[in-house]
C-alpha positions in Angstrom: 28.4 6.9 -6.4 27.3 8.8 -9.5 23.6 9.6 -9.8 21.7 7.7 -12.5 18.4 9.5 -12.1 16.7 12.3 -10.2 13.1 12.2 -8.9 11.5 13.8 -5.9 7.8 14.1 -6.8 6.5 11.7 -4.1 6.6 11.9 -0.3 8.8 8.8 0.2 11.7 10.2 -2.0 15.1 9.0 -0.7 16.4 10.8 2.4 13.7 13.4 1.8 15.8 15.0 -0.9 15.5 12.9 -4.1 16.0 9.4 -5.6 19.2 9.4 -7.4 20.1 5.7 -8.0 16.8 3.9 -8.0 13.3 5.0 -7.0 12.0 4.1 -3.5 8.8 3.2 -5.4 10.9 0.6 -7.4 11.3 2.7 -10.4 14.5 2.0 -12.3 16.8 4.7 -13.7 15.7 3.6 -17.3 12.1 4.1 -16.5 12.7 7.4 -14.8 14.6 8.5 -17.9 11.7 7.5 -20.1 9.3 9.3 -17.9 11.4 12.6 -18.1 11.4 12.3 -21.9 7.6 11.9 -22.0 7.1 14.9 -19.8 9.5 17.0 -21.9 7.9 15.8 -25.1 4.5 16.6 -23.7 5.5 20.1 -22.7 6.9 20.7 -26.2 3.6 19.5 -27.7 1.7 21.8 -25.4 3.8 24.7 -26.5 3.0 24.0 -30.1 -0.7 23.5 -29.3 -0.8 26.8 -27.3 0.6 28.6 -30.4 -2.0 26.9 -32.6 -4.8 28.0 -30.3 -3.5 31.6 -30.5 -3.7 31.3 -34.3 -7.4 30.3 -33.9 -6.9 26.5 -34.6 -9.1 23.8 -33.0 -7.3 20.9 -31.2 -8.8 17.5 -31.7 -10.0 15.6 -28.6 -7.6 12.7 -29.1 -4.7 15.1 -28.8 -6.1 16.5 -25.6 -6.5 12.9 -24.4 -2.9 12.1 -25.4 -1.6 14.9 -23.1 -3.7 13.9 -20.0 -2.8 10.2 -20.6 1.0 11.1 -20.9 0.9 13.1 -17.6 -1.2 10.3 -15.8 1.4 7.8 -17.0 4.2 9.6 -15.1 2.4 9.7 -11.8 4.1 7.9 -9.0 3.5 4.1 -9.1 1.4 4.2 -12.2 3.6 2.8 -15.0 6.9 0.9 -14.7 7.0 -0.3 -18.3 9.9 1.5 -20.1 9.0 0.3 -23.5 5.4 1.4 -23.2 6.4 4.8 -22.0 9.0 5.2 -24.8 6.2 4.3 -27.3 4.2 7.2 -25.9 7.2 9.5 -26.4 7.3 8.4 -30.1 3.7 8.9 -30.5 3.8 12.3 -28.9 6.7 13.4 -31.1 4.8 12.2 -34.2 1.8 14.3 -33.4 4.0 17.3 -32.5 5.8 17.2 -35.9 2.4 17.2 -37.7 1.2 20.1 -35.7 4.3 22.2 -36.2 3.6 22.0 -40.0 0.2 23.7 -39.4 1.8 26.7 -37.6 1.8 30.0 -39.5 4.4 31.4 -37.1 7.2 29.0 -36.2 9.5 31.6 -34.7 10.6 31.7 -31.0 9.4 28.2 -30.1 11.0 26.6 -27.1 13.6 23.9 -27.6 11.1 21.3 -26.4 8.7 22.2 -29.2 11.5 21.8 -31.8 12.8 18.4 -30.3 12.4 15.7 -32.9 12.6 11.8 -33.1 16.2 12.0 -34.2 17.1 14.2 -31.1 15.3 11.6 -29.0 17.7 8.8 -30.1 20.8 10.8 -28.7 19.3 12.8 -26.0 21.3 13.9 -23.0 19.0 13.3 -20.0 20.4 16.1 -17.9 19.1 18.6 -20.3 15.5 17.4 -20.0 14.9 16.4 -16.3 14.0 18.3 -13.1 17.6 19.5 -12.6 17.8 21.2 -16.0 16.3 24.3 -14.3 19.3 25.6 -12.4 17.6 28.3 -10.2 16.1 26.2 -7.3 13.1 28.5 -6.7 12.1 28.7 -10.3 12.6 24.9 -10.4 10.5 24.4 -7.4 7.6 26.4 -8.7 7.8 24.8 -12.1 7.7 21.3 -10.6 4.9 22.2 -8.2 2.9 23.3 -11.1 3.9 20.3 -13.2 2.9 17.9 -10.3 -0.4 19.6 -9.9 -1.1 19.2 -13.6 -0.3 15.6 -13.4 -2.9 15.1 -10.6 -5.4 17.3 -12.5 -4.8 15.1 -15.6 -5.6 12.0 -13.7 -9.0 13.3 -12.7 -9.7 14.6 -16.2 -8.8 11.2 -17.7 -11.4 9.6 -15.3 -14.1 12.1 -16.4 -13.2 11.6 -20.1 -13.9 7.9 -20.0 -17.3 8.7 -18.7 -17.8 11.1 -21.8 -17.3 14.3 -19.8 -14.7 16.8 -20.8 -13.9 20.5 -20.7 -12.1 22.4 -23.4 -11.2 25.1 -21.0 -9.5 22.7 -18.6 -7.6 21.1 -21.5 -6.5 24.5 -22.7 -5.3 25.4 -19.3 -3.2 22.2 -18.8 -1.6 22.8 -22.1 -1.0 26.5 -21.5 0.5 25.8 -18.0 2.8 23.1 -19.3 4.1 25.4 -22.0 4.5 28.2 -19.3 7.0 25.9 -17.4 9.3 26.2 -20.4 9.2 30.0 -20.5 12.3 31.4 -19.0 10.8 34.9 -18.9 8.4 33.9 -16.1 9.8 34.9 -12.8 8.8 33.6 -9.3 5.9 36.1 -9.0 4.4 35.0 -12.3 4.8 31.3 -11.5 3.2 31.8 -8.1 0.2 33.3 -9.8 0.1 30.4 -12.2 0.3 28.0 -9.2 -2.9 29.4 -7.7 -4.5 29.3 -11.2 -3.6 25.6 -11.3 -5.5 25.2 -8.1 -8.5 27.0 -9.6 -8.6 24.5 -12.5 -8.0 21.7 -10.1 -11.2 22.6 -8.4 -12.9 22.7 -11.8 -11.4 19.3 -12.7 -12.7 17.7 -9.5 -16.1 19.2 -10.0 -16.1 17.9 -13.6 -15.3 14.4 -12.3 -17.9 14.6 -9.5 -20.5 15.3 -12.1 -19.3 12.6 -14.4 -19.4 10.0 -11.6 -22.7 11.1 -10.1 -24.4 11.4 -13.5 -23.3 7.8 -14.4 -23.7 6.1 -11.1 -25.8 8.3 -8.8 -24.8 10.1 -5.6 -22.9 8.1 -3.1 -25.0 7.0 -0.1 -24.2 5.7 3.3 -23.1 2.1 2.8 -21.8 -0.8 5.0 -19.1 -2.6 3.1 -18.2 -6.3 3.9 -14.6 -7.0 4.7 -14.9 -10.8 4.6 -14.9 -13.2 1.6 -17.1 -15.7 0.0 -16.2 -19.2 -1.4 -16.2 -18.4 -5.1 -13.1 -17.4 -7.2 -12.6 -13.6 -7.2 -11.1 -10.7 -9.1 -9.6 -7.9 -7.1 -9.8 -4.4 -8.7 -7.7 -1.6 -7.5 -7.0 2.0 -8.5 -9.6 4.7 -9.2 -11.4 4.2 -12.5 -15.1 3.6 -12.0 -15.8 3.0 -15.6 -13.3 0.0 -15.5 -15.2 -1.5 -12.5 -18.5 -1.1 -14.3 -17.2 -3.0 -17.3 -15.8 -5.6 -15.1 -19.0 -6.2 -13.2 -21.0 -6.3 -16.4 -18.8 -9.0 -17.8 -18.6 -11.2 -14.6 -22.4 -11.6 -14.3 -23.3 -15.3 -14.0 -19.8 -16.4 -14.4 -19.4 -17.7 -10.8 -16.6 -15.0 -10.2 -16.9 -12.4 -7.4 -15.5 -9.0 -7.6 -13.7 -7.3 -4.6 -12.4 -3.7 -4.3 -9.0 -2.8 -3.0 -7.6 0.5 -1.6 -9.0 3.5 -3.5 -11.6 1.4 -5.3 -13.5 0.9 -1.9 -15.8 3.9 -2.6 -17.3 2.2 -5.6 -19.4 0.4 -3.1 -21.1 3.7 -2.2 -22.6 4.4 -5.6 -26.2 3.1 -6.1 -25.6 1.9 -9.7 -23.1 -0.8 -8.5 -25.4 -2.3 -5.9 -27.4 -4.2 -8.5 -24.5 -6.5 -9.1 -24.9 -9.6 -6.9 -21.3 -10.6 -7.3 -19.9 -7.3 -6.1 -19.2 -8.5 -2.6 -16.8 -6.4 -0.6 -13.5 -4.8 0.0 -10.3 -6.8 0.4 -7.3 -5.4 2.2 -6.1 -2.0 3.0 -4.1 0.9 1.4 -1.9 0.4 -1.6 1.4 -0.2 0.2 0.3 -3.5 1.8 -0.5 -5.1 -1.5 2.5 -7.5 -1.7 1.1 -9.6 1.2 -2.5 -9.0 0.4 -2.4 -9.7 -3.3 -0.5 -12.9 -2.7 -3.3 -14.1 -0.2 -6.1 -13.0 -2.6 -5.3 -16.0 -4.8 -7.1 -14.7 -7.9 -6.2 -12.1 -10.5 -5.8 -8.4 -9.7 -6.6 -5.6 -12.0 -4.7 -2.3 -11.6 -6.8 0.4 -13.2 -4.4 3.3 -12.2 -1.7 3.8 -9.7 -0.6 2.7 -7.1 1.4 -0.4 -8.2 4.0 -1.8 -6.0 6.5 -4.0 -8.0 4.9 -7.4 -7.7 6.4 -10.5 -6.2 7.0 -13.5 -8.5 4.4 -15.5 -6.6 1.6 -13.3 -8.0 3.1 -11.3 -10.9 1.3 -13.6 -13.5 -2.0 -12.7 -11.7 -1.4 -8.9 -11.9 -3.1 -7.2 -14.9 -3.0 -3.5 -15.8 -5.1 -1.2 -17.9 -5.3 2.5 -18.8 -2.3 4.5 -17.7 -1.0 1.8 -15.5 1.7 -0.7 -16.7 4.3 -3.1 -15.4 6.8 -5.1 -17.5 5.8 -8.8 -17.8 2.1 -8.2 -16.7 -0.7 -8.4 -19.1 -2.1 -5.1 -20.2 -5.8 -4.8 -21.1 -6.1 -2.2 -23.9 -9.0 0.1 -24.6 -9.3 3.7 -25.7 -11.7 6.2 -24.3 -15.2 5.2 -25.4 -14.2 1.6 -26.2 -15.6 -1.5 -24.3 -12.6 -3.3 -22.7 -12.4 -7.1 -22.9 -11.7 -8.6 -19.5 -12.4 -12.2 -20.6 -8.7 -13.1 -19.8 -9.1 -12.0 -16.2 -12.4 -13.9 -15.9 -10.9 -17.1 -17.3 -7.9 -16.8 -15.1 -10.1 -16.3 -12.0 -12.0 -19.5 -12.7 -8.8 -21.5 -12.3 -7.9 -19.9 -9.0 -8.8 -20.7 -5.4 -11.2 -18.3 -3.6 -9.5 -15.5 -1.7 -7.9 -16.3 1.7 -9.9 -14.4 4.4 -7.7 -11.7 6.1 -10.3 -9.9 8.2 -14.0 -9.8 8.8 -16.5 -7.2 9.7 -17.9 -4.2 8.0 -16.9 -0.5 7.5 -19.2 2.4 6.7 -18.6 5.1 4.1 -20.5 7.1 1.5 -20.5 10.6 3.1 -20.0 12.6 -0.1 -21.5 16.1 -0.3 -25.1 15.2 -1.0 -25.3 12.6 1.7 -23.9 15.0 4.2 -26.1 17.8 3.0 -29.0 15.4 3.8 -27.7 15.2 7.3 -27.2 19.0 7.6 -29.9 19.7 10.1 -28.6 16.9 12.4 -25.1 18.2 12.0 -25.9 21.8 12.7 -28.0 20.7 15.7 -24.9 18.8 17.1 -22.7 21.8 16.5 -25.1 24.2 18.2 -25.6 22.0 21.1 -21.8 21.6 21.6 -21.8 18.0 20.9 -19.6 18.6 17.9 -16.9 21.0 18.7 -14.6 20.6 15.7 -14.3 18.9 12.2 -10.9 17.7 11.3 -10.1 17.1 7.6 -7.7 14.1 7.5 -7.8 13.5 3.7 -5.0 12.5 1.4 -2.7 9.5 1.0 -1.4 6.6 3.0 2.1 5.2 2.6 4.8 2.8 4.0 6.8 4.9 6.4 6.4 4.5 10.2 6.0 8.2 10.6 2.5 7.7 9.1 1.4 6.0 12.3 1.1 9.6 13.5 -2.3 9.8 11.7 -3.6 6.7 13.5 -2.4 8.0 16.8 -3.9 11.5 16.1 -7.3 10.0 15.2 -7.3 7.9 18.4 -6.3 10.9 20.6 -9.0 13.3 19.2 -11.5 14.4 21.7 -14.8 12.6 21.5 -16.5 15.8 20.4 -14.6 15.9 17.1 -15.6 14.5 13.6 -13.0 13.4 11.0 -13.8 14.3 7.4 -11.7 12.1 5.0 -11.2 11.1 1.5 -8.4 9.2 -0.2 -6.4 6.2 1.0 -5.3 8.0 4.1 -8.6 6.8 5.6 -7.0 3.3 6.1 -5.0 4.7 9.0 -8.3 5.1 11.0 -11.4 3.9 9.2 -11.4 0.5 10.9 -11.0 2.0 14.4 -14.0 2.0 16.6 -14.3 5.7 17.1 -18.1 5.8 17.7 -20.6 8.4 16.8 -22.1 11.7 18.0 -25.9 11.9 18.0 -26.0 9.2 15.4 -23.3 10.8 13.2 -20.3 8.6 12.7 -17.1 10.2 13.9 -15.3 9.2 10.6 -17.2 10.5 7.5 -15.6 9.0 4.4 -16.4 11.0 1.3 -14.6 8.6 -1.0 -11.5 8.6 -3.3 -8.8 11.3 -3.3 -10.7 13.0 -6.1 -13.7 13.2 -3.8 -11.8 15.7 -1.7 -14.1 18.1 -3.8 -16.9 16.9 -1.4 -15.0 18.1 1.6 -14.6 21.4 0.0 -18.3 21.7 -0.8 -19.2 20.6 2.7 -17.0 23.4 4.2 -18.6 25.9 1.8 -22.1 24.7 2.8 -21.3 25.1 6.5 -19.9 28.5 5.9 -23.3 29.4 4.3 -25.4 27.8 7.0 -23.5 29.6 9.7 -23.5 32.8 7.9 -19.7 33.3 8.0 -17.7 35.6 5.8 -14.5 33.6 6.0 -14.2 29.9 5.4 -11.4 30.0 7.9 -13.8 31.0 10.7 -15.4 27.5 10.5 -14.8 25.0 13.2 -12.7 23.0 10.7 -9.0 22.3 10.8 -6.9 20.6 8.1 -4.3 17.8 8.9 -3.6 16.3 5.6 -1.3 13.5 4.5 0.2 13.5 1.1 2.1 11.0 -1.0 1.8 11.7 -4.8 0.6 14.2 -7.3 -3.1 13.8 -7.0 -2.7 15.1 -3.4 -0.8 18.1 -4.8 -3.6 19.2 -7.0 -6.1 18.8 -4.0 -3.7 21.0 -1.9 -3.6 23.7 -4.6 -7.4 23.7 -4.9 -7.7 24.3 -1.2 -5.2 27.1 -1.3 -7.2 28.6 -4.2 -10.4 28.5 -2.0 -8.5 30.5 0.5 -8.1 27.9 3.1 -5.2 28.6 5.5 -3.2 26.9 8.2 -3.1 23.4 6.5 -0.9 20.9 8.3 0.8 18.8 5.8 2.7 15.6 6.5 4.4 13.4 7.3 7.0 15.5 5.7 6.9 18.6 3.5 7.7 18.0 -0.1 11.3 17.8 -1.1 10.4 19.8 -4.2 9.7 22.9 -2.2 12.8 25.0 -2.1 13.3 26.9 1.3 12.1 30.1 -0.3 9.0 28.6 -1.8 8.2 26.7 1.5 8.5 30.1 3.2 6.3 31.7 0.7 3.6 29.0 1.3 4.0 29.4 5.0 3.8 33.2 4.9 0.8 33.5 2.5 -1.2 30.5 3.5 0.1 29.2 6.9 1.1 25.8 5.5 3.3 23.9 8.0 4.4 20.5 8.7 3.2 18.1 11.4 4.7 18.0 14.9 4.0 15.5 17.8 0.5 14.3 18.2 0.1 16.1 21.5 1.5 19.4 20.2 -0.8 19.3 17.2 -3.8 18.5 19.2 -3.1 21.5 21.4 -2.7 23.7 18.3 -5.4 22.4 16.0 -8.2 21.1 18.3 -8.0 22.0 22.0 
């Protein structure tokens, strides 16, 4: 059967090679085509901007925001709305046309920069998508950089809505996007750019960490309720803390409770959100279980970012989107950066719904971001020196649907009792509800928060390196066994490589977008390898 699309940016890509007929995520070929157009248009715009910067021109902030929004829109499971994506393509081309007119030197621009709205109407998709780069190693490096930039853009978008930004990071994103169009860059140059992407990934996570903590305080150890109350509720999922702040403000004294889902769980750890009496707990698990959990929640669901699973008809009318997220037929709540969003439709909808159906009870503990762990440093160091803690295992990243991901639950259960898990991201749902106990009062699962809060794990490692007076971060009693799914995990991985961290185990499969030569390069330079059996990996990493 003839291919109608090609996408291999996520871990669950078909047959471990690429989705060619329809996305495993539910993305239709028409949506995949629209996303390819948007990425291509955004690279072209970035090439024009890079030239303008070289000519000394200043780029307005709304254009920077447009680029990060475009990349965020194409992240796995974020936006399935073809018409909304095509509207962004048109807007991007309109901006690019105006900027080209400002160039003093219009020579030698790449094709993507010269691409116009009329070209858009009759475009041949094969000339724009992933496979348009024929050399598989150059293609692999270009896509790895592009996916890292998508993840970085997601983090920058979250910082921007909290009025934090960085011109240097925006400049790099645009420069790197333009560089993926440059046929003069060989594998060596692209590998160098790859590490620089990791460098700016670290800067981006630091910026978001500052934005979050300046706005809401440093996360603190918190017990989160898993049960429900008997009021109507709104379930908020995704990653955007500004969205949950606005929702909590608008639901006060309405009789509507607010629950978090999946990656929004860490909102409970921030002091600023604890003042809201209707912020009552977390409902459900990682993103991929949402079809059954959203149905049982009964009330409206607000998706602030990825990860959307195509909804069942039974609750599709209760699914709302905002920001870069979108799904055809679902109500989208608009709001530009700096604007107050209006969630009155959700609140009115919630009042007509039954309270959530309880699916579990109990509590889970989190809030172990860098400042909270630093406060426990003396206790942790004493436990290490006494031999009570022998090893820290970083098990951050993403959860997903495949059975192979049960490896991470089994690995956590099998870890020796003298090990502590450092986690961030939705991978935590594979083990954060296990009763793994504690060591000298220190929980054996230390949850730093969202995937972006992997920055905390890097800071914790660097702090321990300082405390133990080590020259090399790889001499710490820390090993990395990381699960990945989408592009935010890619930028976290690149940031860890930039820090010089080696011998990372990555699973449940290595990315399909790594050509054999690029996979060998990462293995040789950084020791990256896939996972094996639980027992073999325990012997290799821990014992």
